[in-house]
Structures are given as C-alpha cells and as structure tokens.
Wavefront OBJ file of the C-alpha trace (Angstrom):
o trace
v -0.025 0.009 0.039
v 1.273 3.469 -0.856
v 2.337 5.612 2.104
v -0.076 8.418 1.125
v -3.018 5.928 1.190
v -1.841 4.426 4.450
v -1.533 7.912 6.033
v -4.983 8.929 4.720
v -6.633 5.827 6.219
v -4.858 6.333 9.483
v -6.114 9.935 9.606
v -9.609 8.718 8.852
v -9.457 6.126 11.607
v -8.284 8.675 14.260
v -10.837 11.204 13.077
v -13.437 8.488 13.610
v -12.128 7.710 17.063
v -12.346 11.425 18.082
v -15.767 11.811 16.604
v -17.306 8.664 18.173
v -15.590 9.055 21.569
v -16.738 12.725 21.712
v -20.305 11.537 21.030
v -20.083 9.078 23.982
v -18.594 11.706 26.269
v -21.248 14.245 25.424
v -24.017 11.795 26.267
v -22.195 10.836 29.520
v -21.638 14.503 30.512
v -25.093 15.677 29.731
v -26.694 12.729 31.599
v -25.277 14.125 34.838
v -26.856 17.580 34.372
v -30.294 18.833 35.422
v -32.648 18.589 32.430
v -35.549 20.541 33.917
v -35.911 23.738 35.949
v -38.501 23.798 38.726
v -40.719 26.824 38.549
v -41.600 28.352 41.931
v -39.894 25.732 43.987
v -37.988 26.446 47.151
v -34.201 26.376 47.587
v -34.379 22.709 48.703
v -36.298 21.581 45.568
v -34.340 19.101 43.531
v -34.446 18.868 39.718
v -33.760 15.536 38.116
v -30.711 14.959 35.894
v -30.873 13.295 32.536
v -29.513 10.097 33.970
v -32.282 10.075 36.616
v -34.981 10.686 33.964
v -33.419 7.987 31.742
v -31.196 5.520 33.493
v -29.983 3.996 30.302
v -28.053 7.090 29.086
v -24.852 6.566 31.098
v -24.624 2.732 30.405
v -25.172 3.332 26.715
v -22.429 5.951 26.597
v -19.975 3.678 28.479
v -20.828 0.837 26.111
v -20.076 3.214 23.225
v -16.619 3.977 24.664
v -15.937 0.277 24.954
v -17.056 -0.190 21.364
v -14.524 2.437 20.210
v -11.711 0.355 21.768
v -13.227 -2.792 20.288
v -13.167 -1.284 16.799
v -9.449 -0.547 17.172
v -8.844 -4.112 18.400
v -10.763 -5.997 15.724
v -10.994 -6.150 11.924
v -13.312 -7.635 9.248
v -16.681 -8.991 10.341
v -15.911 -8.409 14.015
v -15.345 -4.660 13.394
v -18.554 -4.410 11.374
v -20.540 -6.130 14.180
v -19.114 -3.641 16.706
v -20.070 -0.834 14.319
v -23.694 -2.096 14.299
v -23.677 -2.158 18.126
v -22.317 1.381 18.274
v -25.060 2.608 15.847
v -27.650 0.864 18.102
v -26.104 2.625 21.146
v -26.521 6.007 19.398
v -30.109 5.167 18.466
v -30.831 4.038 22.006
v -29.431 7.297 23.409
v -31.570 9.310 21.033
v -34.796 7.403 21.960
v -33.912 7.628 25.643
v -33.522 11.351 25.326
v -36.943 11.711 23.774
v -38.556 9.465 26.286
v -36.944 11.193 29.310
v -38.634 14.495 28.570
v -42.205 13.124 28.575
v -44.461 14.927 31.014
v -45.258 11.735 32.948
v -41.673 10.826 33.400
v -40.548 14.258 34.606
v -43.484 14.740 36.933
v -43.044 11.331 38.568
v -39.324 11.797 39.066
v -39.803 15.295 40.466
v -42.305 13.829 43.008
v -39.887 11.054 43.971
v -36.922 13.484 44.456
v -38.968 15.910 46.530
v -41.214 13.639 48.526
v -39.350 14.278 51.798
v -39.713 18.076 51.467
v -43.424 17.703 50.915
v -43.312 19.518 47.561
v -46.039 18.232 45.308
v -47.639 19.406 42.063
v -44.421 21.231 41.121
v -44.315 23.154 37.812
v -41.307 22.691 35.643
v -39.726 23.662 32.338
v -37.264 21.805 30.198
v -33.695 23.091 30.314
v -33.063 22.665 26.602
v -29.217 22.776 26.578
v -28.569 19.365 28.098
v -31.069 17.326 26.094
v -29.677 19.068 22.983
v -26.076 18.110 23.949
v -27.291 14.532 24.463
v -28.988 14.481 21.086
v -25.779 15.704 19.374
v -23.779 12.966 21.167
v -26.272 10.354 20.131
v -26.090 11.495 16.471
v -22.257 11.336 16.559
v -22.289 7.909 18.161
v -24.819 6.664 15.589
v -22.837 8.144 12.712
v -19.662 6.478 14.116
v -21.285 3.126 14.133
v -22.481 3.491 10.507
v -19.004 4.615 9.397
v -17.357 1.613 11.168
v -19.678 -0.645 9.250
v -19.163 0.994 5.874
v -15.457 2.044 6.058
v -14.033 0.125 8.974
v -12.708 -2.671 6.757
v -10.222 -0.254 5.322
v -8.771 0.946 8.591
v -5.711 -0.690 10.192
v -6.089 -1.742 13.821
v -4.017 -3.003 16.678
v -4.455 -6.566 15.367
v -2.414 -5.651 12.224
v 0.554 -4.739 14.475
v 0.258 -8.118 16.250
v -0.040 -9.928 12.946
v 3.232 -8.516 11.833
v 4.860 -9.374 15.093
v 3.637 -12.931 14.810
v 5.114 -13.259 11.309
v 8.603 -12.275 12.296
v 9.319 -15.187 14.666
v 8.547 -17.708 11.945
v 11.308 -16.202 9.777
v 13.703 -16.493 12.744
v 12.681 -20.158 13.297
v 13.431 -20.911 9.600
v 16.934 -19.377 9.945
v 17.593 -21.268 13.152
v 16.488 -24.490 11.552
v 18.854 -23.976 8.608
v 21.751 -23.497 11.077
v 20.900 -26.765 12.904
v 20.569 -28.598 9.520
v 24.082 -27.347 8.589
v 25.478 -28.681 11.858
v 23.766 -32.019 11.318
v 25.427 -32.281 7.870
v 28.832 -31.493 9.509
v 29.076 -28.044 7.895
v 30.386 -25.082 9.724
v 27.411 -22.615 9.755
v 29.745 -19.625 10.201
v 31.098 -20.274 6.733
v 27.678 -20.580 5.237
v 26.404 -17.431 3.442
v 23.263 -17.438 5.655
v 25.093 -18.044 8.849
v 25.363 -15.559 11.749
v 28.456 -13.931 13.123
l 1 2 3 4 5 6 7 8 9 10 11 12 13 14 15 16 17 18 19 20 21 22 23 24 25 26 27 28 29 30 31 32 33 34 35 36 37 38 39 40 41 42 43 44 45 46 47 48 49 50 51 52 53 54 55 56 57 58 59 60 61 62 63 64 65 66 67 68 69 70 71 72 73 74 75 76 77 78 79 80 81 82 83 84 85 86 87 88 89 90 91 92 93 94 95 96 97 98 99 100 101 102 103 104 105 106 107 108 109 110 111 112 113 114 115 116 117 118 119 120 121 122 123 124 125 126 127 128 129 130 131 132 133 134 135 136 137 138 139 140 141 142 143 144 145 146 147 148 149 150 151 152 153 154 155 156 157 158 159 160 161 162 163 164 165 166 167 168 169 170 171 172 173 174 175 176 177 178 179 180 181 182 183 184 185 186 187 188 189 190 191 192 193 194 195 196 197
C-alpha cells in the first residue's frame, strides 16, 4: 500500500475515534446535568438529571466507549459487528432522550426526588441545553457506528501490528532450523552465506 493511502486511512481512523468518543462523552456528561428547571420551587427543591430521567443514558455511553476500543482491536466482520452495536447505542441514546422528557416521566421523578420536602404538584420547564447536547452526542455515536460498518474494513487496527509481530518469529525459526541442519550435515554454519556472526 502506498504511504499516502496508508496515512490517509490512519487519519480517517483517528478522526473517527475522536468523533465517536466525543459523542459518547457528550451523552455521559449531559446525563449528569439537570434537564428541567423547577418553577416556583424552594431552595431545597431538586431537579432531576438526565440520567435520573433515563437511567440507560450513562450505560449506553460507556458501552459506546468500549465499542470504540473494540473497533481498534478488531477487523473484518468483528469490526462491522461492533459498528452495528455502536449505531444501536446511538439510536438508544436518542430514543432515551426523547422518552426522558415526557411529562409523565418528569412529573413522577420530581415527585420522587422531593417527597421528603413535601413538595407536590411542582411546575417545571425543560432546560433545553442538556437534552440538545445529548442528542448531538447520540447522532455522533450513531454516525460513528455506521461509518465503522461502511469504512471500517479499510482501517488498520491493533491486530495488524500483532499480525506482523507474529510473522517475524517464523522467519527466525526458519533461519535457526537451517543452522541446525548445517550442523547435522557436518558443515560449519559460520562459513555458510546465511550463517550468523
């Protein structure tokens, strides 16, 4: 393979890593932020985070990060399978974001968080920043999965390095065998053109 092509594919791979990992981190970060603002509540009133409204967000983001590492460590059909899982993680995060903001989910979670303070019938508004950040992360994660399926077969991975390392000892074994064969014949291997000094 030409050096320019190899460099281009390496750049594409690392661009993919940054994009997909960023998507996972955005989902993970936004899941820890408050997604609603309580209207007229007291100082002790608690607002639920995205992770409390949808408990699947953080696990999906962590699974996505593990998938990024798995894409680097695999190739061929295995890499495509991981890409499908990454796309599903992104789709899952998008659906979870949508479901988390339903009126029933938010009202129930507000009631659970504030039951000890006796606050009931709280009014609330969506804090749009964090659901939007989660949606962007979900789209990046989904796009990363699709790209891994479509283009991942062209990217080198850690396995390529190990494949090369595994091929080198076989050449050494062949050289060592020829030295032993020379000794068995009674030849001096140091005089042989392939001998070692």
